[in-house]
One Martini backbone bead per residue (centre of mass of N, CA, C, O) as a GRO file, in nm:
protein
  242
    1MET     BB    1  -1.318  -1.797   5.293
    2ARG     BB    2  -1.018  -1.791   5.211
    3MET     BB    3  -1.040  -2.009   4.994
    4GLN     BB    4  -1.247  -1.864   4.813
    5ARG     BB    5  -1.067  -1.620   4.755
    6ARG     BB    6  -0.837  -1.771   4.614
    7ILE     BB    7  -1.008  -1.888   4.386
    8ALA     BB    8  -1.107  -1.618   4.270
    9LEU     BB    9  -0.823  -1.504   4.205
   10LEU     BB   10  -0.744  -1.729   4.008
   11LEU     BB   11  -0.977  -1.682   3.811
   12LEU     BB   12  -0.903  -1.390   3.744
   13ALA     BB   13  -0.624  -1.446   3.631
   14GLY     BB   14  -0.730  -1.642   3.410
   15GLY     BB   15  -0.934  -1.435   3.274
   16VAL     BB   16  -0.674  -1.244   3.163
   17PHE     BB   17  -0.577  -1.434   2.974
   18VAL     BB   18  -0.385  -1.438   2.676
   19ALA     BB   19  -0.405  -1.483   2.333
   20PRO     BB   20  -0.270  -1.546   2.047
   21ALA     BB   21  -0.239  -1.329   1.752
   22MET     BB   22  -0.250  -1.220   1.441
   23ARG     BB   23  -0.057  -0.965   1.268
   24ALA     BB   24  -0.062  -0.742   1.039
   25SER     BB   25   0.177  -0.685   0.774
   26SER     BB   26   0.475  -0.551   0.603
   27VAL     BB   27   0.675  -0.613   0.300
   28SER     BB   28   0.973  -0.466   0.144
   29LEU     BB   29   1.140  -0.535  -0.169
   30GLY     BB   30   1.414  -0.406  -0.312
   31ASN     BB   31   1.438  -0.147  -0.512
   32THR     BB   32   1.407   0.157  -0.614
   33ALA     BB   33   1.293   0.385  -0.786
   34SER     BB   34   1.420   0.587  -1.049
   35GLY     BB   35   1.251   0.872  -1.131
   36LEU     BB   36   1.106   0.807  -1.368
   37THR     BB   37   0.873   0.833  -1.613
   38ASN     BB   38   0.603   0.685  -1.688
   39ASP     BB   39   0.584   0.632  -2.017
   40SER     BB   40   0.877   0.731  -2.115
   41VAL     BB   41   1.120   0.868  -2.304
   42VAL     BB   42   1.462   0.740  -2.287
   43ASP     BB   43   1.772   0.800  -2.304
   44PRO     BB   44   2.061   0.619  -2.271
   45ILE     BB   45   2.218   0.823  -2.097
   46THR     BB   46   2.010   0.859  -1.873
   47LEU     BB   47   1.985   0.562  -1.802
   48GLY     BB   48   2.280   0.516  -1.715
   49GLY     BB   49   2.262   0.707  -1.468
   50VAL     BB   50   2.040   0.553  -1.320
   51GLN     BB   51   2.177   0.265  -1.308
   52ALA     BB   52   2.435   0.345  -1.146
   53GLY     BB   53   2.242   0.371  -0.868
   54GLN     BB   54   2.194   0.071  -0.877
   55PRO     BB   55   2.161  -0.238  -0.787
   56ALA     BB   56   2.234  -0.540  -0.828
   57PRO     BB   57   2.116  -0.613  -1.157
   58PHE     BB   58   2.027  -0.284  -1.218
   59ASP     BB   59   2.319  -0.138  -1.329
   60GLN     BB   60   2.245  -0.266  -1.623
   61PRO     BB   61   2.210  -0.365  -1.916
   62TYR     BB   62   2.033  -0.608  -2.126
   63GLY     BB   63   2.150  -0.631  -2.394
   64ASP     BB   64   2.052  -0.606  -2.749
   65THR     BB   65   1.823  -0.535  -2.982
   66LEU     BB   66   1.990  -0.659  -3.234
   67PHE     BB   67   2.128  -0.944  -3.090
   68THR     BB   68   1.973  -0.981  -2.805
   69ASN     BB   69   1.812  -1.124  -2.540
   70PHE     BB   70   1.654  -1.079  -2.269
   71SER     BB   71   1.813  -1.193  -1.947
   72ALA     BB   72   1.691  -1.254  -1.606
   73THR     BB   73   1.812  -1.313  -1.262
   74TRP     BB   74   1.653  -1.274  -0.938
   75ALA     BB   75   1.681  -1.209  -0.578
   76LEU     BB   76   1.479  -1.224  -0.280
   77THR     BB   77   1.596  -1.168   0.059
   78GLY     BB   78   1.585  -1.170   0.420
   79TYR     BB   79   1.253  -1.189   0.545
   80GLY     BB   80   1.181  -1.460   0.630
   81THR     BB   81   0.857  -1.596   0.762
   82PRO     BB   82   0.552  -1.425   0.691
   83SER     BB   83   0.285  -1.525   0.591
   84VAL     BB   84   0.136  -1.481   0.316
   85THR     BB   85  -0.166  -1.284   0.183
   86GLY     BB   86  -0.010  -1.076  -0.013
   87ALA     BB   87   0.105  -0.965  -0.355
   88THR     BB   88   0.344  -0.747  -0.526
   89LEU     BB   89   0.503  -0.677  -0.853
   90ALA     BB   90   0.749  -0.449  -0.957
   91ILE     BB   91   0.849  -0.330  -1.293
   92GLY     BB   92   1.131  -0.159  -1.430
   93ILE     BB   93   1.137  -0.097  -1.789
   94TRP     BB   94   1.344  -0.077  -2.086
   95ASN     BB   95   1.275  -0.161  -2.401
   96ASN     BB   96   1.044  -0.410  -2.442
   97ASP     BB   97   0.881  -0.399  -2.729
   98SER     BB   98   0.539  -0.418  -2.706
   99GLY     BB   99   0.476  -0.218  -2.907
  100ASN     BB  100   0.378   0.028  -3.155
  101PHE     BB  101   0.378   0.171  -3.480
  102SER     BB  102   0.329   0.357  -3.732
  103GLY     BB  103   0.229   0.117  -3.969
  104SER     BB  104   0.211  -0.118  -3.766
  105THR     BB  105   0.207  -0.393  -3.593
  106THR     BB  106   0.126  -0.550  -3.315
  107HIS     BB  107   0.279  -0.658  -3.071
  108GLY     BB  108   0.369  -0.964  -2.884
  109SER     BB  109   0.496  -1.191  -2.675
  110GLU     BB  110   0.784  -1.096  -2.542
  111VAL     BB  111   0.738  -1.307  -2.326
  112ALA     BB  112   0.897  -1.609  -2.270
  113LEU     BB  113   0.965  -1.575  -1.945
  114PHE     BB  114   0.782  -1.589  -1.619
  115THR     BB  115   0.897  -1.622  -1.281
  116VAL     BB  116   0.777  -1.693  -0.935
  117GLY     BB  117   0.895  -1.931  -0.757
  118GLY     BB  118   0.824  -2.123  -1.026
  119VAL     BB  119   0.584  -1.957  -1.126
  120ASP     BB  120   0.396  -1.923  -1.412
  121LEU     BB  121   0.360  -1.566  -1.557
  122THR     BB  122   0.372  -1.501  -1.863
  123THR     BB  123   0.084  -1.412  -1.946
  124ASP     BB  124   0.051  -1.183  -1.740
  125LEU     BB  125   0.290  -1.004  -1.845
  126ASN     BB  126   0.201  -0.979  -2.137
  127THR     BB  127  -0.058  -0.825  -2.073
  128LEU     BB  128   0.084  -0.581  -1.947
  129PHE     BB  129   0.265  -0.503  -2.186
  130ASP     BB  130   0.005  -0.453  -2.378
  131SER     BB  131  -0.131  -0.209  -2.211
  132HIS     BB  132   0.158  -0.054  -2.206
  133GLY     BB  133   0.396   0.072  -2.362
  134GLY     BB  134   0.690  -0.038  -2.556
  135GLN     BB  135   0.842   0.164  -2.684
  136LEU     BB  136   1.096   0.311  -2.805
  137ASN     BB  137   1.274   0.394  -2.526
  138GLU     BB  138   1.069   0.302  -2.309
  139TYR     BB  139   0.950   0.364  -1.980
  140SER     BB  140   0.811   0.107  -1.757
  141VAL     BB  141   0.555   0.016  -1.522
  142TYR     BB  142   0.485  -0.307  -1.371
  143THR     BB  143   0.200  -0.445  -1.192
  144LEU     BB  144   0.174  -0.754  -1.011
  145THR     BB  145  -0.056  -0.974  -0.898
  146LEU     BB  146  -0.007  -1.230  -0.694
  147PRO     BB  147  -0.066  -1.543  -0.657
  148SER     BB  148  -0.113  -1.793  -0.422
  149SER     BB  149   0.100  -1.991  -0.560
  150THR     BB  150   0.350  -1.803  -0.443
  151TYR     BB  151   0.349  -1.812  -0.124
  152GLY     BB  152   0.535  -2.048  -0.062
  153ALA     BB  153   0.792  -1.912  -0.173
  154LEU     BB  154   0.776  -1.654   0.000
  155ASP     BB  155   0.783  -1.807   0.283
  156SER     BB  156   1.093  -1.905   0.262
  157GLY     BB  157   1.272  -1.610   0.222
  158THR     BB  158   1.307  -1.685  -0.093
  159VAL     BB  159   1.300  -1.530  -0.423
  160THR     BB  160   1.282  -1.620  -0.768
  161ILE     BB  161   1.340  -1.433  -1.072
  162VAL     BB  162   1.225  -1.473  -1.416
  163LEU     BB  163   1.334  -1.299  -1.729
  164ASP     BB  164   1.231  -1.348  -2.071
  165LEU     BB  165   1.290  -1.238  -2.396
  166GLN     BB  166   1.140  -1.180  -2.729
  167GLY     BB  167   1.072  -1.179  -3.038
  168PRO     BB  168   0.988  -0.912  -3.167
  169GLY     BB  169   1.150  -0.597  -3.244
  170TRP     BB  170   1.310  -0.277  -3.184
  171ALA     BB  171   1.497  -0.034  -3.392
  172ASP     BB  172   1.719   0.174  -3.494
  173SER     BB  173   1.808   0.297  -3.776
  174LEU     BB  174   2.099   0.294  -4.008
  175ASP     BB  175   2.230   0.552  -4.218
  176CYS     BB  176   2.530   0.513  -4.441
  177SER     BB  177   2.494   0.678  -4.719
  178VAL     BB  178   2.599   0.885  -4.528
  179ASP     BB  179   2.818   1.157  -4.408
  180PRO     BB  180   2.722   1.082  -4.153
  181CYS     BB  181   2.546   0.879  -3.990
  182VAL     BB  182   2.195   0.807  -3.954
  183ILE     BB  183   1.903   0.807  -3.779
  184GLY     BB  184   1.623   0.630  -3.811
  185GLY     BB  185   1.373   0.446  -3.810
  186PRO     BB  186   1.208   0.190  -3.707
  187VAL     BB  187   1.286  -0.163  -3.686
  188ASP     BB  188   1.285  -0.482  -3.731
  189THR     BB  189   1.358  -0.750  -3.508
  190GLY     BB  190   1.458  -1.067  -3.353
  191THR     BB  191   1.498  -0.896  -3.088
  192VAL     BB  192   1.511  -0.827  -2.715
  193GLY     BB  193   1.621  -0.563  -2.555
  194ALA     BB  194   1.699  -0.448  -2.210
  195ALA     BB  195   1.619  -0.259  -1.901
  196LEU     BB  196   1.648  -0.327  -1.563
  197VAL     BB  197   1.583  -0.105  -1.299
  198PHE     BB  198   1.344  -0.241  -1.121
  199SER     BB  199   1.233  -0.428  -0.813
  200THR     BB  200   0.921  -0.473  -0.625
  201LEU     BB  201   0.822  -0.630  -0.318
  202ASP     BB  202   0.489  -0.661  -0.186
  203MET     BB  203   0.379  -0.767   0.144
  204THR     BB  204   0.123  -0.936   0.303
  205THR     BB  205   0.106  -1.034   0.645
  206GLY     BB  206   0.083  -1.265   0.941
  207GLY     BB  207   0.301  -1.161   1.089
  208GLY     BB  208   0.322  -1.166   1.400
  209VAL     BB  209   0.237  -1.095   1.754
  210THR     BB  210  -0.051  -1.078   1.939
  211THR     BB  211  -0.278  -0.994   2.213
  212VAL     BB  212  -0.592  -1.152   2.306
  213PRO     BB  213  -0.874  -1.203   2.448
  214GLU     BB  214  -1.072  -1.452   2.516
  215PRO     BB  215  -1.398  -1.514   2.546
  216ALA     BB  216  -1.370  -1.714   2.787
  217SER     BB  217  -1.207  -1.518   2.965
  218PHE     BB  218  -1.428  -1.312   3.013
  219LEU     BB  219  -1.619  -1.508   3.165
  220LEU     BB  220  -1.418  -1.584   3.388
  221ALA     BB  221  -1.373  -1.300   3.496
  222GLY     BB  222  -1.669  -1.238   3.564
  223GLY     BB  223  -1.706  -1.466   3.773
  224ALA     BB  224  -1.484  -1.376   3.970
  225MET     BB  225  -1.599  -1.095   4.034
  226ALA     BB  226  -1.869  -1.194   4.147
  227ALA     BB  227  -1.749  -1.360   4.380
  228LEU     BB  228  -1.613  -1.125   4.528
  229ALA     BB  229  -1.868  -0.953   4.571
  230LEU     BB  230  -2.019  -1.164   4.743
  231MET     BB  231  -1.813  -1.181   4.975
  232ARG     BB  232  -1.829  -0.883   5.059
  233ARG     BB  233  -2.134  -0.882   5.125
  234ARG     BB  234  -2.127  -1.100   5.346
  235LYS     BB  235  -1.931  -0.946   5.533
  236ARG     BB  236  -2.131  -0.695   5.582
  237LEU     BB  237  -2.332  -0.875   5.692
  238PRO     BB  238  -2.516  -0.962   5.951
  239ALA     BB  239  -2.554  -1.199   6.163
  240LYS     BB  240  -2.764  -1.443   6.233
  241ASN     BB  241  -2.970  -1.565   6.452
  242ALA     BB  242  -3.006  -1.884   6.593
   0.00000   0.00000   0.00000
């Protein structure tokens, strides 16, 4: 009887053994939003004040609309190996020149190159740029749902993002036929300068471990409890006469 009780107790202990299971969690990387209103025109002085409070490389404009194309590379790192199951990337950018003005044709394809972890998403970002914003001196936020092809790079713990823009672009014209010079309406340029204000990566991950009983463990525990109950019942019953 003592041996049977020990076996039942061992079965019960084994029956409540728990197996590890993945627990969903989230990771957010990058700098914070600027506080600017999405799809609003922002003067360069206000923008400079906003960017001064952002971490590098978001603390200064990139390029000039008249002379150079925007080109930036930045990395998000230090978040471990999260086993990504979903991700979005938000980009806050000023003066990306993808819109059009009254009496002009619609621009498009201002994104020359956009990659996340080496995965080319140029067409995806161009589509977003053309969906809203992009007027002269306009600040807009674009949020891109990243495809699963980027998850391998995200899982590495460091992801590099590359964004290059190209013309045609828009700039204020400058009329110096009068003194002092006056700013006129927007004109076509061959380049697109811009200011990248922030970039935030949000990931849903399978990282982290929690413990849950396995179905087989429930059955094992139930059998052990039944065995103990049977032994107690037999102990209470009077012995039969031989």
